[in-house]
N, C-alpha and C positions, 0 to 999 in steps of 0.2 A: 310708692312714695308720692305724696301729693305735690302740687305746684309750689306751695310755700316751702316745703322741704327741699325741693329741687333747686329753687332760687337760693336758699340759704347755703346749700352745699356748693353751688356754683360760685357764689361770692366768696365764701370762706376758703375755697380752693385757689383763689388768686394770690399771687405774691404781694407783699407790701411794697410800695404804698398804694398799689392799685386796689387792693382789697378794701382799705379804708375809704378810698374815693368811691368805689362802687357801692359800699354800704351807705355812704352819705347820699349818693345819687338815688339809690333805691328809696330811702326815706324821703328825700326831696320830691321825687316824682309822685310818691303816694300822698304827700301833702298837697301837691298841685292837683292831683286827680283822686281825691278820696273816694273809696268804694268802687274803684274801677276793677274791671275783670283783669286778673293776672294770667299770664301765659308763661310757659317755659318751652323753648325749642332747643333740643340738644345739638342741633347742627348736623344730624345724620338723616340720610334718606331711607327709603323703605328697605334697602339692601344693607343697612347699618354702616354705610360708608359716610365718612365725614365730608360734608359739602359746604359747610359754612361754620363760622364761630357760633357757639351757643348764644342764645338771645333770651333776655327777659322781656316780655311784652306787657304793655299796659293799655287798657281800654279795649274798645271793640268797634269795628265797623265792617260793613259789607262792601267788598270790592265787586264792581260790576264790569264785566268784560264785554267787548264789542259783540261777541257771539250770543250774548244774553245770559251766559252762565254767571254765577256769583260764587264768592268765597268769603268766608269770615276770617278776619285777621285782626291783629292789634294795631293801635294807632301810633304808639310810641314804643321804641325798642331801646334796650340797653345791652351793650356787649363789650367784653374785653377784646382787645386785639393785641398784636405783638408789641406795639409801642405805646399803647395807651387805652383809651376808651372811646367807643362810638355811641352816639345817641342817634337813633333813626326816627325821623318824623315822616310818617308814611301818608300817602294819599294826596300830596300836594301836586297838582297837575303842572304848574309853572315851575320848571326845574331850575330857574334862576332866582326865584323868590327868596328862599332862605338866605343865600349868599348876599343878595342885594339888600335885603331888609335888616338882617341881623349880623351879617358877617363882620362888618367893621367894628361894631361895638362889643362883639362877643369875647374878644381877647385872642389868645394864642390858640386858634382852632383852624382846622381846614374844613370849610363848609362846601358841600356839593349839593346836588339836587334834592336829596332827602337825608343826608348824613352830616352830623357835626362830630368831627374827630379831633381829639386833643390828648395830650400826654398826661396832664394832671388837673384835677379839679380846681386847684388854686390858680391855674392859668386862665380861667374863664370867668366872665361876669355871669353869675347865676341868675340875676334879675333878667338879663337878656335871654338866657337859656329858658327861663320860665315863660317869657313872652313868646318864644318860638314854639315851645310845647303847647301852650294855650292856643296859639294860632292853628297848629296842626290838628288839634282835637276839634276845634271849632269848624274847620274846613271839612273834616271827615264826618262830623256829626250832622252836617247838612245833607250828606249823600243819602 
């Protein structure tokens, strides 16, 4: 199964209204990041144990570790959680930036160092979400 099929299966496997919100967010992110690399992580480790929620990834950047090693990963992530949806904006070093810059205008969302978590898409301002996504991609594209 290719990445596109895995993503479709993951989204269609969600209960409503989360399914519709995730389909809309998937389309939205692809509009913001046209032609980006797509990823799908099933949330399982090498021993096939579930260690996280599955994630859809968008974009591409290289993480550089202090020991000189590197790892390729996505810039933006989308995942269903028990109560709603999470958007991950990876690679931002200042863990207060998202909350301070976008948190107040975003709407009904919990914003942490790299995660924007909300219950329903209608609860958030998608223009502010787009600005946060664009910022995250810009920052990680500089690395």
